[in-house]
N, CA, C and O atoms as a Tinker XYZ file with bonds, in Angstrom:
   268  protein
     1  N      4.455000   -7.451000   -3.882000    73     2
     2  CA     3.373000   -6.492000   -3.917000    64     1     3
     3  C      3.888000   -5.178000   -3.357000    63     2     4     5
     4  O      4.611000   -5.145000   -2.361000    81     3
     5  N      3.508000   -4.122000   -4.004000    73     3     6
     6  CA     3.883000   -2.786000   -3.551000    64     5     7
     7  C      2.636000   -2.114000   -3.005000    63     6     8     9
     8  O      1.580000   -2.132000   -3.637000    81     7
     9  N      2.769000   -1.520000   -1.825000    73     7    10
    10  CA     1.661000   -0.820000   -1.181000    64     9    11
    11  C      2.037000    0.642000   -1.009000    63    10    12    13
    12  O      3.139000    0.958000   -0.560000    81    11
    13  N      1.112000    1.541000   -1.371000    73    11    14
    14  CA     1.374000    2.980000   -1.239000    64    13    15
    15  C      0.110000    3.683000   -0.775000    63    14    16    17
    16  O     -1.000000    3.306000   -1.152000    81    15
    17  N      0.292000    4.706000    0.045000    73    15    18
    18  CA    -0.801000    5.609000    0.401000    64    17    19
    19  C     -0.569000    6.923000   -0.326000    63    18    20    21
    20  O      0.532000    7.473000   -0.302000    81    19
    21  N     -1.621000    7.424000   -0.976000    73    19    22
    22  CA    -1.503000    8.684000   -1.707000    64    21    23
    23  C     -2.690000    9.573000   -1.368000    63    22    24    25
    24  O     -3.827000    9.101000   -1.352000    81    23
    25  N     -2.447000   10.853000   -1.096000    73    23    26
    26  CA    -3.575000   11.769000   -0.898000    64    25    27
    27  C     -4.243000   12.049000   -2.245000    63    26    28    29
    28  O     -3.583000   12.068000   -3.284000    81    27
    29  N     -5.562000   12.265000   -2.213000    73    27    30
    30  CA    -6.235000   12.632000   -3.456000    64    29    31
    31  C     -6.586000   14.121000   -3.439000    63    30    32    33
    32  O     -6.333000   14.810000   -2.451000    81    31
    33  N     -7.150000   14.597000   -4.501000    73    31    34
    34  CA    -7.420000   16.029000   -4.646000    64    33    35
    35  C     -8.600000   16.503000   -3.808000    63    34    36    37
    36  O     -8.778000   17.708000   -3.625000    81    35
    37  N     -9.405000   15.583000   -3.298000    73    35    38
    38  CA   -10.601000   15.953000   -2.546000    64    37    39
    39  C    -10.421000   15.814000   -1.041000    63    38    40    41
    40  O    -11.395000   15.901000   -0.293000    81    39
    41  N     -9.198000   15.599000   -0.589000    73    39    42
    42  CA    -8.929000   15.495000    0.839000    64    41    43
    43  C     -8.973000   14.081000    1.381000    63    42    44    45
    44  O     -8.751000   13.872000    2.574000    81    43
    45  N     -9.254000   13.110000    0.536000    73    43    46
    46  CA    -9.263000   11.711000    0.950000    64    45    47
    47  C     -7.906000   11.069000    0.703000    63    46    48    49
    48  O     -6.928000   11.740000    0.372000    81    47
    49  N     -7.875000    9.754000    0.873000    73    47    50
    50  CA    -6.640000    9.000000    0.685000    64    49    51
    51  C     -6.919000    7.774000   -0.164000    63    50    52    53
    52  O     -8.025000    7.233000   -0.150000    81    51
    53  N     -5.908000    7.341000   -0.904000    73    51    54
    54  CA    -6.012000    6.171000   -1.761000    64    53    55
    55  C     -4.927000    5.174000   -1.381000    63    54    56    57
    56  O     -3.749000    5.520000   -1.294000    81    55
    57  N     -5.343000    3.925000   -1.154000    73    55    58
    58  CA    -4.399000    2.827000   -0.959000    64    57    59
    59  C     -4.193000    2.184000   -2.322000    63    58    60    61
    60  O     -5.142000    1.692000   -2.933000    81    59
    61  N     -2.959000    2.189000   -2.795000    73    59    62
    62  CA    -2.623000    1.622000   -4.097000    64    61    63
    63  C     -1.879000    0.318000   -3.854000    63    62    64    65
    64  O     -0.865000    0.288000   -3.157000    81    63
    65  N     -2.397000   -0.764000   -4.439000    73    63    66
    66  CA    -1.759000   -2.081000   -4.347000    64    65    67
    67  C     -1.326000   -2.475000   -5.754000    63    66    68    69
    68  O     -2.153000   -2.585000   -6.659000    81    67
    69  N     -0.047000   -2.684000   -5.926000    73    67    70
    70  CA     0.474000   -3.086000   -7.230000    64    69    71
    71  C      1.148000   -4.441000   -7.078000    63    70    72    73
    72  O      2.037000   -4.612000   -6.244000    81    71
    73  N      0.721000   -5.397000   -7.887000    73    71    74
    74  CA     1.299000   -6.734000   -7.792000    64    73    75
    75  C      1.647000   -7.240000   -9.187000    63    74    76    77
    76  O      1.055000   -6.822000  -10.183000    81    75
    77  N      2.603000   -8.134000   -9.238000    73    75    78
    78  CA     3.043000   -8.714000  -10.498000    64    77    79
    79  C      4.532000   -8.991000  -10.442000    63    78    80    81
    80  O      5.218000   -8.619000   -9.490000    81    79
    81  N      5.012000   -9.645000  -11.471000    73    79    82
    82  CA     6.427000   -9.972000  -11.518000    64    81    83
    83  C      7.229000   -8.758000  -11.967000    63    82    84    85
    84  O      6.759000   -7.937000  -12.754000    81    83
    85  N      8.447000   -8.664000  -11.451000    73    83    86
    86  CA     9.337000   -7.564000  -11.826000    64    85    87
    87  C      9.631000   -7.662000  -13.321000    63    86    88    89
    88  O     10.012000   -8.721000  -13.821000    81    87
    89  N      9.454000   -6.565000  -14.016000    73    87    90
    90  CA     9.714000   -6.537000  -15.448000    64    89    91
    91  C      8.553000   -7.035000  -16.298000    63    90    92    93
    92  O      8.611000   -6.977000  -17.526000    81    91
    93  N      7.505000   -7.519000  -15.654000    73    91    94
    94  CA     6.349000   -8.024000  -16.396000    64    93    95
    95  C      5.129000   -7.160000  -16.168000    63    94    96    97
    96  O      5.215000   -6.060000  -15.623000    81    95
    97  N      4.012000   -7.670000  -16.589000    73    95    98
    98  CA     2.761000   -6.947000  -16.378000    64    97    99
    99  C      2.418000   -6.933000  -14.901000    63    98   100   101
   100  O      2.716000   -7.872000  -14.163000    81    99
   101  N      1.791000   -5.860000  -14.493000    73    99   102
   102  CA     1.373000   -5.777000  -13.098000    64   101   103
   103  C     -0.097000   -5.387000  -13.035000    63   102   104   105
   104  O     -0.657000   -4.839000  -13.984000    81   103
   105  N     -0.697000   -5.680000  -11.905000    73   103   106
   106  CA    -2.083000   -5.324000  -11.636000    64   105   107
   107  C     -2.086000   -4.227000  -10.591000    63   106   108   109
   108  O     -1.408000   -4.338000   -9.569000    81   107
   109  N     -2.838000   -3.173000  -10.837000    73   107   110
   110  CA    -2.930000   -2.062000   -9.895000    64   109   111
   111  C     -4.372000   -1.970000   -9.414000    63   110   112   113
   112  O     -5.305000   -1.885000  -10.212000    81   111
   113  N     -4.535000   -1.989000   -8.095000    73   111   114
   114  CA    -5.858000   -1.811000   -7.492000    64   113   115
   115  C     -5.800000   -0.593000   -6.591000    63   114   116   117
   116  O     -4.828000   -0.385000   -5.864000    81   115
   117  N     -6.850000    0.209000   -6.649000    73   115   118
   118  CA    -6.928000    1.417000   -5.820000    64   117   119
   119  C     -8.169000    1.336000   -4.948000    63   118   120   121
   120  O     -9.248000    0.959000   -5.407000    81   119
   121  N     -7.997000    1.696000   -3.682000    73   119   122
   122  CA    -9.104000    1.701000   -2.730000    64   121   123
   123  C     -9.155000    3.078000   -2.074000    63   122   124   125
   124  O     -8.159000    3.549000   -1.524000    81   123
   125  N    -10.315000    3.716000   -2.134000    73   123   126
   126  CA   -10.484000    5.076000   -1.628000    64   125   127
   127  C    -10.898000    5.080000   -0.151000    63   126   128   129
   128  O    -11.659000    4.220000    0.293000    81   127
   129  N    -10.384000    6.060000    0.599000    73   127   130
   130  CA   -10.724000    6.240000    2.008000    64   129   131
   131  C    -10.968000    7.720000    2.268000    63   130   132   133
   132  O    -10.380000    8.583000    1.616000    81   131
   133  N    -11.838000    8.003000    3.225000    73   131   134
   134  CA   -12.164000    9.389000    3.547000    64   133   135
   135  C    -11.091000   10.058000    4.391000    63   134   136   137
   136  O    -10.912000   11.274000    4.325000    81   135
   137  N    -10.362000    9.251000    5.201000    73   135   138
   138  CA    -9.339000    9.842000    6.065000    64   137   139
   139  C     -8.084000    8.978000    6.080000    63   138   140   141
   140  O     -8.110000    7.801000    5.722000    81   139
   141  N     -6.985000    9.598000    6.504000    73   139   142
   142  CA    -5.686000    8.923000    6.502000    64   141   143
   143  C     -5.651000    7.752000    7.477000    63   142   144   145
   144  O     -5.032000    6.726000    7.194000    81   143
   145  N     -6.313000    7.899000    8.627000    73   143   146
   146  CA    -6.264000    6.838000    9.632000    64   145   147
   147  C     -6.855000    5.529000    9.118000    63   146   148   149
   148  O     -6.260000    4.468000    9.305000    81   147
   149  N     -8.015000    5.591000    8.474000    73   147   150
   150  CA    -8.624000    4.363000    7.960000    64   149   151
   151  C     -7.802000    3.792000    6.801000    63   150   152   153
   152  O     -7.716000    2.573000    6.651000    81   151
   153  N     -7.204000    4.648000    5.992000    73   151   154
   154  CA    -6.340000    4.180000    4.909000    64   153   155
   155  C     -5.097000    3.496000    5.475000    63   154   156   157
   156  O     -4.649000    2.481000    4.943000    81   155
   157  N     -4.543000    4.051000    6.550000    73   155   158
   158  CA    -3.346000    3.473000    7.155000    64   157   159
   159  C     -3.647000    2.113000    7.783000    63   158   160   161
   160  O     -2.815000    1.207000    7.728000    81   159
   161  N     -4.838000    1.967000    8.381000    73   159   162
   162  CA    -5.242000    0.674000    8.946000    64   161   163
   163  C     -5.316000   -0.374000    7.834000    63   162   164   165
   164  O     -4.848000   -1.499000    8.010000    81   163
   165  N     -5.901000   -0.011000    6.695000    73   163   166
   166  CA    -5.986000   -0.933000    5.560000    64   165   167
   167  C     -4.595000   -1.282000    5.027000    63   166   168   169
   168  O     -4.344000   -2.427000    4.649000    81   167
   169  N     -3.697000   -0.304000    4.997000    73   167   170
   170  CA    -2.323000   -0.544000    4.567000    64   169   171
   171  C     -1.636000   -1.546000    5.494000    63   170   172   173
   172  O     -0.970000   -2.473000    5.032000    81   171
   173  N     -1.803000   -1.357000    6.795000    73   171   174
   174  CA    -1.196000   -2.273000    7.762000    64   173   175
   175  C     -1.766000   -3.679000    7.628000    63   174   176   177
   176  O     -1.023000   -4.654000    7.741000    81   175
   177  N     -3.065000   -3.804000    7.391000    73   175   178
   178  CA    -3.681000   -5.119000    7.224000    64   177   179
   179  C     -3.142000   -5.816000    5.978000    63   178   180   181
   180  O     -2.849000   -7.011000    6.016000    81   179
   181  N     -3.010000   -5.080000    4.877000    73   179   182
   182  CA    -2.462000   -5.651000    3.649000    64   181   183
   183  C     -1.007000   -6.067000    3.856000    63   182   184   185
   184  O     -0.582000   -7.122000    3.385000    81   183
   185  N     -0.248000   -5.231000    4.564000    73   183   186
   186  CA     1.150000   -5.552000    4.864000    64   185   187
   187  C      1.244000   -6.820000    5.706000    63   186   188   189
   188  O      2.067000   -7.693000    5.428000    81   187
   189  N      0.400000   -6.924000    6.734000    73   187   190
   190  CA     0.428000   -8.095000    7.609000    64   189   191
   191  C      0.075000   -9.372000    6.852000    63   190   192   193
   192  O      0.652000  -10.426000    7.118000    81   191
   193  N     -0.867000   -9.288000    5.911000    73   191   194
   194  CA    -1.211000  -10.450000    5.086000    64   193   195
   195  C     -0.004000  -10.907000    4.276000    63   194   196   197
   196  O      0.263000  -12.105000    4.179000    81   195
   197  N      0.717000   -9.967000    3.701000    73   195   198
   198  CA     1.880000  -10.316000    2.900000    64   197   199
   199  C      2.995000  -10.917000    3.754000    63   198   200   201
   200  O      3.672000  -11.850000    3.322000    81   199
   201  N      3.188000  -10.390000    4.956000    73   199   202
   202  CA     4.203000  -10.948000    5.853000    64   201   203
   203  C      3.861000  -12.382000    6.231000    63   202   204   205
   204  O      4.755000  -13.224000    6.319000    81   203
   205  N      2.586000  -12.675000    6.457000    73   203   206
   206  CA     2.160000  -14.043000    6.786000    64   205   207
   207  C      2.419000  -14.992000    5.624000    63   206   208   209
   208  O      2.633000  -16.186000    5.833000    81   207
   209  N      2.402000  -14.473000    4.410000    73   207   210
   210  CA     2.647000  -15.292000    3.220000    64   209   211
   211  C      4.136000  -15.442000    2.916000    63   210   212   213
   212  O      4.506000  -16.099000    1.943000    81   211
   213  N      4.991000  -14.839000    3.742000    73   211   214
   214  CA     6.426000  -15.005000    3.576000    64   213   215
   215  C      7.131000  -13.891000    2.824000    63   214   216   217
   216  O      8.333000  -13.987000    2.577000    81   215
   217  N      6.421000  -12.846000    2.456000    73   215   218
   218  CA     7.057000  -11.715000    1.794000    64   217   219
   219  C      7.919000  -10.957000    2.798000    63   218   220   221
   220  O      7.693000  -11.041000    4.005000    81   219
   221  N      8.900000  -10.222000    2.300000    73   219   222
   222  CA     9.761000   -9.417000    3.157000    64   221   223
   223  C      9.494000   -7.941000    2.902000    63   222   224   225
   224  O      9.129000   -7.544000    1.795000    81   223
   225  N      9.682000   -7.130000    3.947000    73   223   226
   226  CA     9.475000   -5.690000    3.826000    64   225   227
   227  C     10.656000   -5.028000    3.141000    63   226   228   229
   228  O     11.811000   -5.368000    3.396000    81   227
   229  N     10.352000   -4.081000    2.272000    73   227   230
   230  CA    11.363000   -3.229000    1.654000    64   229   231
   231  C     10.789000   -1.827000    1.666000    63   230   232   233
   232  O      9.603000   -1.640000    1.393000    81   231
   233  N     11.608000   -0.843000    1.978000    73   231   234
   234  CA    11.148000    0.537000    2.032000    64   233   235
   235  C     11.786000    1.318000    0.901000    63   234   236   237
   236  O     12.990000    1.218000    0.662000    81   235
   237  N     10.974000    2.091000    0.210000    73   235   238
   238  CA    11.510000    2.928000   -0.857000    64   237   239
   239  C     11.833000    4.309000   -0.303000    63   238   240   241
   240  O     11.484000    4.630000    0.833000    81   239
   241  N     12.486000    5.105000   -1.095000    73   239   242
   242  CA    12.885000    6.444000   -0.674000    64   241   243
   243  C     11.656000    7.248000   -0.266000    63   242   244   245
   244  O     10.646000    7.261000   -0.970000    81   243
   245  N     11.754000    7.912000    0.870000    73   243   246
   246  CA    10.657000    8.735000    1.349000    64   245   247
   247  C      9.652000    7.984000    2.187000    63   246   248   249
   248  O      8.764000    8.597000    2.780000    81   247
   249  N      9.769000    6.678000    2.253000    73   247   250
   250  CA     8.820000    5.889000    3.034000    64   249   251
   251  C      9.257000    5.853000    4.489000    63   250   252   253
   252  O     10.449000    5.846000    4.796000    81   251
   253  N      8.292000    5.831000    5.362000    73   251   254
   254  CA     8.573000    5.729000    6.788000    64   253   255
   255  C      8.350000    4.293000    7.236000    63   254   256   257
   256  O      7.424000    3.627000    6.773000    81   255
   257  N      9.192000    3.827000    8.125000    73   255   258
   258  CA     9.014000    2.496000    8.692000    64   257   259
   259  C      7.779000    2.499000    9.586000    63   258   260   261
   260  O      7.482000    3.506000   10.229000    81   259
   261  N      7.048000    1.367000    9.633000    73   259   262
   262  CA     5.876000    1.289000   10.509000    64   261   263
   263  C      6.261000    1.498000   11.960000    63   262   264   265
   264  O      7.353000    1.124000   12.387000    81   263
   265  N      5.357000    2.096000   12.710000    73   263   266
   266  CA     5.631000    2.356000   14.128000    64   265   267
   267  C      5.196000    1.215000   14.993000    63   266   268
   268  O      5.354000    1.269000   16.213000    81   267
């Protein structure tokens, strides 16, 4: 699963969750937030769920490691 935070045009933030097999079809879900802090909390919760399921963290270019 790929998790991304993206700013929107209205000053809010979007948590994008993309899941699926590499090279195959994927599912994209977007969740809107009014501020970055609440979006980041949701991102951390989604990340923690994936870690509990045995997934490993990978960081893409431009991504910051969690603090």
